[in-house]
C-alpha positions as a Markdown table, in Angstrom:
| # | Residue | x | y | z |
|---|---|---|---|---|
| 1 | Met | -25.5 | 47.0 | -25.1 |
| 2 | Met | -22.2 | 45.3 | -25.6 |
| 3 | Met | -21.0 | 45.7 | -28.9 |
| 4 | Thr | -18.3 | 42.9 | -30.0 |
| 5 | Leu | -16.1 | 43.4 | -33.0 |
| 6 | Asn | -14.9 | 40.0 | -35.3 |
| 7 | Ile | -12.2 | 40.6 | -37.0 |
| 8 | Pro | -11.3 | 38.0 | -39.9 |
| 9 | Arg | -8.6 | 35.4 | -38.6 |
| 10 | Ser | -6.3 | 33.9 | -41.5 |
| 11 | Glu | -6.0 | 30.5 | -41.4 |
| 12 | Ser | -2.1 | 31.2 | -41.1 |
| 13 | Tyr | -3.1 | 32.4 | -37.8 |
| 14 | Arg | -5.0 | 29.6 | -36.5 |
| 15 | Lys | -2.5 | 27.0 | -37.0 |
| 16 | Asp | -0.4 | 29.4 | -35.1 |
| 17 | Arg | -2.2 | 29.8 | -32.3 |
| 18 | Ile | -2.8 | 26.4 | -32.1 |
| 19 | Val | 1.0 | 25.9 | -32.5 |
| 20 | Ala | 1.2 | 28.1 | -29.9 |
| 21 | Leu | -1.0 | 26.6 | -26.9 |
| 22 | Ala | 0.5 | 23.8 | -27.8 |
| 23 | Leu | 4.0 | 24.3 | -27.0 |
| 24 | Val | 2.4 | 26.1 | -23.9 |
| 25 | Ala | 1.1 | 22.6 | -23.0 |
| 26 | Val | 3.9 | 21.1 | -22.8 |
| 27 | Gly | 6.1 | 23.4 | -21.7 |
| 28 | Leu | 3.8 | 23.5 | -18.1 |
| 29 | Ser | 3.8 | 19.8 | -17.9 |
| 30 | Ala | 7.6 | 20.0 | -17.5 |
| 31 | Leu | 6.8 | 22.3 | -14.4 |
| 32 | Pro | 5.4 | 20.2 | -12.0 |
| 33 | Pro | 8.7 | 19.5 | -10.5 |
| 34 | Leu | 9.8 | 22.8 | -10.2 |
| 35 | Val | 7.2 | 24.4 | -8.4 |
| 36 | Leu | 6.5 | 21.8 | -6.4 |
| 37 | Gly | 10.5 | 20.7 | -5.8 |
| 38 | Ala | 12.3 | 18.0 | -4.6 |
| 39 | Gln | 9.9 | 14.5 | -3.9 |
| 40 | Glu | 9.6 | 12.6 | -1.1 |
| 41 | Ile | 9.4 | 9.0 | -1.3 |
| 42 | Ser | 8.9 | 6.0 | 1.6 |
| 43 | Phe | 12.0 | 4.5 | 2.5 |
| 44 | Asp | 9.7 | 2.6 | 4.9 |
| 45 | Gly | 9.7 | -1.0 | 5.2 |
| 46 | Val | 12.1 | -4.3 | 6.6 |
| 47 | Gln | 15.5 | -4.8 | 5.3 |
| 48 | Tyr | 16.7 | -8.1 | 5.8 |
| 49 | Ala | 20.7 | -8.5 | 6.2 |
| 50 | Ser | 23.2 | -10.9 | 6.7 |
| 51 | Gly | 26.8 | -10.3 | 7.5 |
| 52 | His | 30.2 | -10.8 | 8.6 |
| 53 | Phe | 32.0 | -9.2 | 11.7 |
| 54 | Gln | 35.4 | -9.7 | 13.0 |
| 55 | Ala | 35.7 | -9.5 | 16.5 |
| 56 | Val | 39.0 | -7.7 | 17.9 |
| 57 | Gln | 38.9 | -8.2 | 21.8 |
| 58 | Leu | 40.8 | -5.0 | 23.2 |
| 59 | Glu | 40.6 | -6.0 | 27.3 |
| 60 | Pro | 38.2 | -8.4 | 29.4 |
| 61 | Asn | 34.8 | -8.2 | 28.3 |
| 62 | His | 35.6 | -4.5 | 25.8 |
| 63 | Thr | 35.3 | -6.0 | 21.9 |
| 64 | Tyr | 35.5 | -4.0 | 19.0 |
| 65 | Leu | 33.6 | -6.0 | 16.3 |
| 66 | Leu | 34.7 | -4.8 | 12.2 |
| 67 | Val | 31.7 | -5.2 | 10.4 |
| 68 | Lys | 33.6 | -6.7 | 7.0 |
| 69 | Glu | 30.4 | -7.6 | 5.5 |
| 70 | Trp | 26.5 | -6.6 | 5.4 |
| 71 | Arg | 24.8 | -7.6 | 2.4 |
| 72 | Ala | 20.8 | -6.2 | 2.8 |
| 73 | Ile | 17.4 | -6.4 | 0.7 |
| 74 | His | 14.7 | -3.4 | 1.6 |
| 75 | Val | 10.8 | -5.0 | 1.4 |
| 76 | Ser | 8.6 | -1.8 | 1.0 |
| 77 | Lys | 5.4 | -1.3 | 2.6 |
| 78 | Asp | 4.7 | -0.9 | -0.8 |
| 79 | Pro | 5.8 | -2.9 | -3.0 |
| 80 | Ser | 5.1 | -0.3 | -6.2 |
| 81 | Asn | 7.4 | 2.2 | -4.6 |
| 82 | Ile | 10.5 | 2.7 | -6.1 |
| 83 | Thr | 12.7 | 1.8 | -3.2 |
| 84 | Asn | 10.9 | -2.3 | -2.9 |
| 85 | Gly | 14.1 | -4.0 | -4.0 |
| 86 | Ile | 16.7 | -1.6 | -3.0 |
| 87 | Arg | 20.1 | -3.9 | -2.2 |
| 88 | Gly | 22.8 | -2.3 | 0.5 |
| 89 | Glu | 26.2 | -3.0 | 1.3 |
| 90 | Cys | 27.2 | -2.2 | 4.1 |
| 91 | Thr | 30.5 | -1.6 | 6.1 |
| 92 | Gly | 31.6 | 0.0 | 10.1 |
| 93 | Phe | 32.4 | -0.9 | 13.4 |
| 94 | Ile | 30.2 | -1.7 | 17.0 |
| 95 | Asp | 32.7 | -0.9 | 19.8 |
| 96 | Ala | 31.2 | -3.0 | 22.7 |
| 97 | Lys | 32.9 | -1.6 | 25.9 |
| 98 | Ala | 33.3 | -3.5 | 29.4 |
| 99 | Asp | 30.5 | -1.5 | 31.7 |
| 100 | Gly | 27.8 | -2.0 | 29.3 |
| 101 | Thr | 27.7 | 0.8 | 26.5 |
| 102 | Phe | 28.5 | 0.4 | 23.0 |
| 103 | Asn | 28.5 | 2.8 | 20.5 |
| 104 | Ser | 29.0 | 2.1 | 16.2 |
| 105 | Asp | 28.7 | 3.7 | 13.2 |
| 106 | Gly | 29.2 | 3.1 | 9.4 |
| 107 | Tyr | 28.1 | 3.5 | 5.5 |
| 108 | Cys | 26.5 | 1.7 | 3.2 |
| 109 | Asn | 26.0 | 1.5 | -0.3 |
| 110 | His | 21.9 | 1.3 | -1.9 |
| 111 | Trp | 21.0 | 0.9 | -5.0 |
| 112 | Asp | 17.5 | 0.2 | -6.5 |
| 113 | Arg | 16.6 | -1.7 | -9.3 |
| 114 | Asp | 17.3 | 0.3 | -12.2 |
| 115 | Gly | 21.0 | 0.5 | -10.8 |
| 116 | His | 20.5 | 4.0 | -9.4 |
| 117 | His | 22.6 | 4.5 | -6.2 |
| 118 | Trp | 22.9 | 6.3 | -3.0 |
| 119 | Val | 25.1 | 6.2 | 0.1 |
| 120 | Gly | 23.9 | 6.5 | 4.2 |
| 121 | His | 25.6 | 7.5 | 7.2 |
| 122 | Trp | 24.7 | 5.6 | 10.3 |
| 123 | Trp | 24.8 | 5.5 | 13.9 |
| 124 | His | 24.1 | 4.1 | 16.7 |
| 125 | Asp | 24.9 | 4.3 | 20.8 |
| 126 | Ser | 23.7 | 3.2 | 24.0 |
| 127 | Lys | 22.0 | 5.9 | 24.7 |
| 128 | Met | 20.0 | 5.6 | 21.9 |
| 129 | Glu | 16.6 | 3.4 | 21.5 |
| 130 | Val | 17.1 | 2.4 | 17.4 |
| 131 | Ala | 20.0 | 3.7 | 15.4 |
| 132 | Arg | 19.5 | 6.8 | 12.7 |
| 133 | Phe | 21.2 | 7.7 | 9.6 |
| 134 | Glu | 21.1 | 9.6 | 6.5 |
| 135 | Val | 21.2 | 10.5 | 2.9 |
| 136 | Val | 24.9 | 11.5 | 2.6 |
| 137 | Ser | 25.5 | 11.3 | -0.8 |
| 138 | Gly | 23.9 | 9.8 | -4.0 |
| 139 | Ser | 24.2 | 9.6 | -8.1 |
| 140 | Gly | 20.8 | 9.4 | -10.8 |
| 141 | Lys | 17.8 | 10.0 | -9.7 |
| 142 | Tyr | 19.5 | 10.1 | -5.7 |
| 143 | Ala | 21.7 | 13.3 | -7.2 |
| 144 | Gly | 21.3 | 15.5 | -4.4 |
| 145 | Ala | 18.8 | 13.5 | -2.3 |
| 146 | Thr | 18.6 | 14.2 | 1.5 |
| 147 | Gly | 17.0 | 12.2 | 3.9 |
| 148 | Gly | 17.3 | 9.8 | 6.7 |
| 149 | Gly | 15.5 | 7.7 | 9.5 |
| 150 | Thr | 15.5 | 4.9 | 11.9 |
| 151 | Ser | 16.5 | 1.5 | 11.7 |
| 152 | Asn | 15.6 | -1.3 | 14.8 |
| 153 | Cys | 17.3 | -4.2 | 14.2 |
| 154 | Lys | 16.3 | -8.0 | 15.7 |
| 155 | Trp | 18.6 | -10.0 | 15.6 |
| 156 | Leu | 17.8 | -13.5 | 14.2 |
| 157 | Gln | 21.2 | -15.2 | 14.8 |
| 158 | Pro | 24.2 | -13.3 | 16.5 |
| 159 | Pro | 27.9 | -12.3 | 15.1 |
| 160 | Pro | 30.6 | -13.2 | 14.1 |
| 161 | Asp | 27.9 | -14.4 | 11.2 |
| 162 | Pro | 24.6 | -12.0 | 12.1 |
| 163 | Gln | 21.3 | -12.3 | 10.1 |
| 164 | Ala | 18.4 | -9.4 | 11.4 |
| 165 | Ala | 15.4 | -8.1 | 10.3 |
| 166 | Cys | 15.3 | -4.4 | 10.7 |
| 167 | Glu | 12.7 | -2.5 | 10.5 |
| 168 | Ile | 13.1 | 1.0 | 8.5 |
| 169 | Lys | 11.2 | 4.1 | 8.9 |
| 170 | Ala | 12.8 | 7.0 | 6.6 |
| 171 | Thr | 11.3 | 9.7 | 3.9 |
| 172 | Ile | 14.7 | 10.4 | 1.1 |
| 173 | Lys | 13.8 | 13.5 | -0.3 |
| 174 | Leu | 14.8 | 13.3 | -4.6 |
| 175 | Gln | 15.6 | 16.8 | -5.5 |
């Protein structure tokens, strides 16, 4: 036979217990980001870009292109994604050599709809199928962010005033 001991509790004890349980519940609701760690967001989509390149002829069939202006808008595969509508402004270079090889490198600033910012470093050369990029710094929700991916651009209009549609496959990890 089991016995229970019923100890009468005061009204203030019950109120204190309810308040304590409510505080624990509120505290636990703040834990998931800490427990789960970094949040990964998809940066998959298409960037539509246009810009202006300045060509410097170094020798016959060897051209160095300065990416003077490159502006893009990112259209996510999922329109509700926080990366949908990110705008980018890039600079860098493309070194197209006489032997048909090339290498390129540069940086892009990205701003989302809320004004939060991240910087990406991009690179591509003739040995790679597609360009690559990585997140190197950020502010706001992108502070401490990491990640990166690939960019496969199709020229809609060639330089010096290019237009392109670039397929992006990437993940950004928010802290």
